[in-house]
C-alpha atoms as one frame of an Amber mdcrd trajectory, in Angstrom:
protein
   5.599 -15.243   5.684   4.966 -11.524   6.061   3.652  -9.755   3.094   4.230
  -6.133   2.194   1.168  -3.807   1.083   0.090  -0.403   0.207  -3.397   1.017
  -0.759  -3.702   3.456  -3.594  -6.265   5.498  -1.633  -3.649   6.208   1.163
  -1.541   8.249  -1.429  -4.093   9.524  -3.766  -6.977  10.660  -1.675 -10.230
  10.784  -3.735  -8.565   8.879  -6.597 -11.033   7.241  -8.840 -10.636   3.877
 -10.731 -11.553   3.237 -14.411 -15.351   3.180 -13.688 -15.354   6.555 -11.794
 -15.558   4.702  -8.365 -13.167   5.385  -5.442  -9.945   3.528  -6.021  -9.596
   0.391  -3.765  -6.456  -1.081  -5.443  -4.096  -2.766  -3.045  -0.630  -3.798
  -4.176   1.028  -6.631  -2.299   4.565  -8.186  -2.608   7.091 -10.004  -0.583
   9.288  -6.819  -0.528   8.941  -3.066  -0.304  10.493  -2.622  -3.655   7.955
  -5.125  -5.155   5.235  -2.891  -3.692   6.828   0.247  -5.016   7.016  -1.256
  -8.608   3.553  -2.521  -8.566   2.007   0.504  -7.232   3.975   2.843  -9.579
   2.638   0.884 -12.540  -0.857   1.114 -11.173  -0.810   4.848 -10.393   0.831
   5.554 -13.951  -1.758   3.191 -16.003  -4.975   3.956 -14.076  -4.505   7.477
 -12.705  -2.122   8.901 -15.300   0.183  10.293 -12.486   3.911  10.164 -12.746
   4.790   7.882  -9.836   8.380   9.535  -9.654   6.709  12.345  -7.653   5.161
   9.738  -5.099   7.955   7.258  -4.459   8.572   8.611  -0.937   4.913   8.520
  -0.220   4.542   4.885  -1.432   7.536   3.958   0.790   5.947   5.674   3.761
   2.428   4.034   3.519   3.756   0.468   2.906   2.874  -1.807   5.652   3.558
  -5.388   6.697   0.677  -7.846   7.084   1.197 -11.039   9.034   3.602  -9.786
  11.659   2.659  -9.568  15.329   4.541  -7.814  17.989   4.934  -9.935  21.059
   4.477  -8.773  24.482   1.694  -6.374  23.585  -0.970  -7.862  25.745  -1.489
  -7.294  29.528  -0.906 -10.286  31.757  -3.968 -12.374  32.249  -5.701 -11.598
  28.962  -6.294 -13.881  26.122
C-alpha cells in the first residue's frame, strides 16, 4: 500500500532540530491529511512556527512512496 510522506527540510530550509542539528524529520501517513496533521504538530512543537502559514507548502511537498508508474522503461531494458 502506498505511503504519503513529507520531509521537514523541504519546507523550512536550514531548520534545526532540538539539538541544533539540521532537522531530518519525516512525516509518514496513509493520507495527505495525515501527513498534514503530523507535520503541523512537528513544526509547531519543535520549530515554534505557526503551521497555518505553511499548510499549502506541506501539501505541495507531500509525495507518495511505493507507487511506480508503468511504462517508463524503454523496450529491451530490465
